[in-house]
N, C-alpha and C positions, 0 to 999 in steps of 0.2 A: 755524485746524484742528486745532489739538490739543483745543481744548474739543470741537469735534464729532468726534472720534475718542474723548475719553472720554464722549462723550452715548453713542456707537452703540456702544461697548464695557460697559458701563451695560446698557443695552436688550438687547444679546446675551446679557449674564452672567444678567441676571433669566431670560430665557427658558431659558438652559441649564440651571439650576438650576431651574427649575419642572419642565422636562421630567426632569430626572434624578432630584428628589426624586420623581416620579409614576411612574417605571419602577421605582425600585427599591423603592418601597413596594409596587409591584404584584407584584415578581417575587419578593421575600422574604414577603410573604403566600402566595404559590403556595405556594411552597418548603415552606416552615416554618408556614403556618396562621395568622401571625401577623405585625402590622402592626409591630412593631418592627425598626427594622434592625438587622444585626449590627456594625456601626461607623459612626458619622457617618460623613458626605460632607466629603472634604478640600476645606473651601472654597476657602483660600489657591490649591490648584494647580487648581481650578476657573477661580477668578479671573483667575491667568496665563492660561492657556486661552483666555478669554471677550479677554483682550486683546490674544492674538496673535491671534486670528481677526479683532479688529476692525481690526488695524493691516493686517494682509493686505486688508483688505477695501478702507481708505481709502490705503494707499501703494505697494501691488504695481505693477509697470509697467504691467499690464494690467491688466482689469478681469475678476474670477473671480465665476462661478458661486455662488451659495449651494448648490446642491447639489452640486457637485464639491468644496468645501469640506469639508463635513461629510460625503461618500462617502470622500475620501482621510483625513478625521481616522479615520472609523469600520474604514477599511481597515488605517491604520496602528496603530490600539490593538490588532487583533485580528494581525497578523503579528507584533508586538514581544512574543506572548505565546511563541509557538512554530509550529515549521515547518507546521503542518495546522490549523491554525486560520485562517481567512479569510471576508473579507468577499465575499460572490456577490453580483453585479448580477443582473439579469434574466437576462440570456444566458450566465452562468455557471453560473447556479440553473438554468436547462431544462437545460444542457448533462449536467449533475450527473446531473438525474433522466431524462434520455436514456440515458445512460453506464451505469448500472446495468442497463437492459433489453438492452446490447448492440448496440446501435448509435449512433454520434454521427460528427461532421463533425471532420475534423483530420488530425495525423500518425502519432497512435497511441504517444506516447511518456507515460510518467508522469514529474514530476518536480518538482524540488524547487528552494529557493535556498540559496546560500551564498556570503557573502561579496560578496556583488551580483550573482552569475553562475547562471544555469540550470546546474541538474545533474539528467543523467537518472539515475534511478532503476530505469527499466526499460523498455525497449524492449516493447508490446506485441506478441503474434506478428501475421503477416496481415497487417501493417499498411505503409504507407510506410516510417514512420521503421525498423524493423525488416528490409523488403525492404533496403532503403539501407545499413544496414550501421552503424544511430546503435548504440552497446552500454552496458550500465551504465555508471556512471561517468564517460560523457563530459562535460565543461565545454561549455557552449553560451556562446562569447563574444560573437558577432553574429548576429541575424537581417535575411536581406538584408544591404544595408550598414549597418544600424543595430546601435551597440553592446548589448550587455544590460547591461554595467555601471551600476546605480544602478538600473536599470528595473525596478518593481513584479511580483512573479511573476504576479499576473492580467493584467497588462500583456504582459508577455511571452507569457502562454498565448493570449492574445486577436489577437495578430501571428502566433500559428502558425496560428491558425485561418485559416478564409475557404473560399469556396466551392470546392467540387471541381473537380478538374480545372485549377486556378492552382495556381503554383509558388511554392518560397520556397528558400531559399539560406540554412543553418545553417552556421555554421563552428564549429568545434570542437578543443579541447583533448584530445588523449588520451595517457596517460603511455607513453611509449617512441617516441611520434612524432616526428620532428626537427621539425617545423614544422606551423602549427594544418592541420585537413585540412576539407575544404568537401565538403557533401551539396547534391545540389539534389534537394528533394521536392517531390512533386504531391500536392498533400490531397488528400482522399476520403472520401467516406462511408464511414464505416469499422464492418462488420458482424463481429463478435466471435465467434468459435464456442469457446464456452466450453469446451467439453469433448470433446477429441480420443480415439481411439482404435483400437489395431490389436493382433493379435495378433501379438507380437514374433514369437516363432516356437512352435512346438507346446508347449501347455502351459503358457505366461507369456504375461499380458497385459499391455497397456500403455494406461496411461491418463494423457495430459495436460490438465492445468486452466491455462489461460492467464491467468485470470479470474473471481473468485467474483458471480456475477449474478445477477437473480431467479431463472432457473429452471436455475442450474448444478447442484444436488442432484437432479432431475427426470431432468438430460442425463446427469447420473454413474449414478445409475442405469439407465436402459437402456444405456448402455456397456456396466454391469457384466453386465446379461443378454444382451446381443451378444454377448459375448466369452466366457462359457460356452456359449452357444448354438452359438458358430462351432468351438471347441476339443469339443464333444461330448462331454465327460467332464468332470469337476473338474478345475480350474485347480491346477497346482503352484505356484505365485507369482504375486505382481502387482508393478507398478511402478507408484508414483503419483508425476508428475512436477510437481512445484510450482517447478522453477527460472523464473527471471523473472516469476515471476506477483506482482502489486502488490497483489494484495488485494483489498476488494470489500467485500460486505454480510456480516456478521456471521451472519445466520442461516443463507447459504450455508456459510460454513465450521462450522456445527454440523452441517448436513446431510451434507457432504460426511465429517467425523469419524463419525456415526453409522450410517454405510455399512460401516462397519471395527469399532467398537466395541459392547461389549454396549449393549441397554437402558438407559437412566438412569444412564449413564456420563457423570461431569463431564466436559466439554469444556473450558471457561472460566468463569473470574468475573471478575469487574471489581470495580473498589473506585476510589470520587469522593468528592467532598462531599456531593451531594445525593443521595439517599434513592435517587432513582429508577437512579441512575449504577451503585447498588450490586446485581449481579446474578450468580446461578449460573445458567449455561444446561448441563443436560443432554442427553443424546444423547435425546431424547422428541420426539414430534410437534409440540409446544405450542412448540420452541423452533426450529422448522425451516421446519413448513408456514406458507405465506403465507397462509393461512384456515383454522379450523377445519373448514372444507366439504370442503379436500380430499383426496384421496385420498393415505394413506400411501404412498409409493414405494418407501421404503426398509423397509418389513416385508415386501414383495413379493420381495425380492432373494434370489438362491440362501443356500443356510445358510452354505456354505463359503464365504463371504466373510468371516465373521466370524474365521476360524480359518487363511484360505491365507496361506502367507509373503508377507508384505511387505515393501516397500523403497521408503523416500521419497527422491525427490532434491528437493535444495536450493542455492542459490547466494546469492551477494551480492544478488541482485535478488528475490531470494523475502520477500516482506513483508506485514505485516500479517496480513489475514484466512488467509493462506496458513500464516504462522508460527504462527498459534494452532492450525491441523489439525495441522503437524509437532510441536509441545510436546505435543498431547495423546495422537496415536499413540507419540511417544517415553516420556511417563511412563506411561502405561498399558502401556508395554514391548510394546505391538502391531506396531510396524513397527522397523526398523533406518533409521536416518536417515543418508544416505550423501550426501556433496558438499562444498561449502563454507560457512564461517561466514553466516548470514542476516543482512539487513538492520538486523532491530533497531528496528522500528517497534512499540512496547507500549503505544499510547495510542489509547481510542476517540473519534471523533469525531460529534458530535450534530448533526445540519442543523436547524436553528431556522428556521421561515420568517420573515418581516419584512412587511411593508407593499410596495404595488406590484411583487409578484412578484418579490423579492430574499430572502436569507435570509442568516443567520451559519453559518460550520461552525466549530462551538466543540470543542475538547478537552475531555470531560469526566468520563474515567477513564482508571485506568491497567487493562490485561487480564492474568491472571495464568493461568497453565498448572495443571492439577487439583493438582500438587506443591507448588505456591504458588510458580513461578517468576516473575519480573517478565522480559521478553524486552527492555524497553525500552532502547534504546543499549547493549546487548548482543547480541541475538540470540540463536539456535540454535544451538548449537555439534553439528555431525554425531558419530555414533557413530563413521562412520568416515570420516576427510577424504580426498575425491579432486578434487586440482586439476582443472579443465577444460580448459588446454591447457599444455602446456608446448612451449616454442620453444629450442632449444640448451640443454635443460635448468634455463630460468630460468622460472618461472611468469609467466603474462600475464592478468591478470585485470583488465584495463581500472585505472582511477583506484581503484577498490575503493572507491566511497564508500560509506557506512553510516550510519544513522542517528545516530551519536554524531558524525559531522564536520557535522552540520547545525548551521546558526545557532540558537541561543536552543534547543536540544532540551532536552526534559523528564530531567531526570538518573532514575539506577536506583535507586531508594531503597532495593533489596538490596544494592547495593554496600559491600564491606569493604574492608580495607586488607588487603594479601597477597594470594596465588594464590587462586582455588576449584578445588580439584581435581575436585570433581564435574563440572567444565565441560570439563574435559580430554574431547578423542578417545581412543577407546578406541584407535584404529588409524589410521596415515596412510598413504595409498594417492597414489603420483606416475607416472604414466602414462609407462610403458617402449614406446618406438618403434625400429623399426631403425635409424632414419639420429637419432635423437632430436630430431627435428621433429613436429611436429603441425598439422592444419590447423585454424585459431582460427576460421576465416570462420562464419557465423552458417547452420547448418542447415536447411534449408527442408524435409527429408526427415525425416518423423515419427519414423521407426525408422532411424537410419542406422547404417552399420558403423562409422563415423568417428568415431562418440559414447562417449568414452570412457566417460565415468561410467556412462552408459545399461550398458555392455557389463560394466563392472565390476558393475553393480545384478545383472545377469543369470548372471554366472558365481556372485555370491553366492546367489541364489537356487538355484543345482544346486546348490551344496554342501550348504545347508541339507535340499536335499531328499535328498541320497545321507544324510546325517546320519541324518535320519528314517528312512530305508528302513534303514537299518543298525541303528538301535533295536529 
C-alpha cells in the first residue's frame, strides 16, 4: 500500500509541478514581459501538497473525486488570503455577472465570513432579507437545521440560494438579543432598483443608492434631472443616502462622484503590485461610460448640481464603492458626511475568468481617496456623527461588524501608533426623543419622519441655506 501511495504521490507531484511551472512562467511573462520568475517555486511545500493529495486519494474513508479535491484546494488557497478573494464555480460566476446587472436569485444579503460563521455586511434594500428584518452585523449560525460553523462561505451562499418561492430558516445571533433569533425567508428573483429618489420637501431632494450597478450612473442622472423638474426651481439642498450600500462596480462609483464634482477631479486611485493595478480615476467620461460610443449623461445635468449644498448619509453597512464616493466628496469638501463610521473595505477585487465558466475573484490593489487616505480596515469617519437609533439612551447598532473584524483582513498601511486627530469627527449628534426611545425597525418608506439621520441632514441643509442667504 505504501509503495502504491508513494508512486501515486510522485505522479501527482510531477503533474502539479508541471502545471504550476507552466502557469508561473506564463503569468510572469504576461505581467513583466519576461519569462524569468520573481522567485523559485517552493518545491518542498509543493511536495507536501502532493503527498497530502495522494494520502487523501488512497486512505480517505470515502472515494473523493479529483475535481472536488482540486476545487477545494483552490478555494482554500484563495480564502486564506483575505475575506474577499474567492474561487467562483460556474454557478457563483454566473450569479456575480447577473448580479451587477441588477437581477439575481436569492435572499438579498451581502455577507462575509468570520471565525467560521457568516456575518451580514448589509441586507440589500427591497429584498426578502431586508423585509424580514435581517440587520448589518447579524451573525448567521444556522441555515435551516444545518450549523454554519466550519462551512465554507461559498457553500453557505449556495445554501441560501435556491429556486424562487422556496423557504429557508436563518438562525442569527444579534447583539442585545437574549437568545438566537429565527427568520423564515422566502427566496425570490431579486430585482434591485439601484437608484431611488423623491423630493423630501419643497426645495430639498433625496436620492438613495442601494447598490452600484452597470446603469447606476445613468439612473442617478435621470433622478437628478427629475428632481429639478419636479421642484420647478433650483434645489436648495440634496441628500445622497449611501447607508447599507454594500458597493458594486468601480466605474459606477466614479460616475456618481462625477455628478457632483468638477470635471477631471480625482475620484480615487489604486495601488497594487501589478502595473495594471495602479490607476488614477478622474471624473471624466473615459472612466465611467460603459462604451466610448455612449452618451455622456453627466454632461447634461443641471449646472446647479455641482454647487448645491450636499449631505451624504453613511453607516456601518456603507462599504466599498459607496466609501469611494463618500471619501471623494469629503476630500474635495463637496459634501458633509453624516452618520456613523463606514465598513472599511478599501481593497479592489479583480475577477479573472478561468476555464469551464469558472473564475477567481482576487484582491489586486488597495484604493485611496484623493487626499491619499486608505480606508482599508478603517472606514470613512463622518464629519458629523449621528447614531441610527437610540433605545433608552443606549445606542443600538447591531453587532457593528466592520472590515477590521473580518478574519485575514488586509491591514491599513497608513496605520500609525497613537491618535489620528484628522480622523476625528467634527461634531457628534445623538437622537433626542420625548420618551427616550426610537423605532429601530428598518424603514420601508423612502422618506420617513422617523428617520433621525435623514431629518438631521435636512435640518443641516436648511441651516446652511440660511447662512448663505445671510451672507
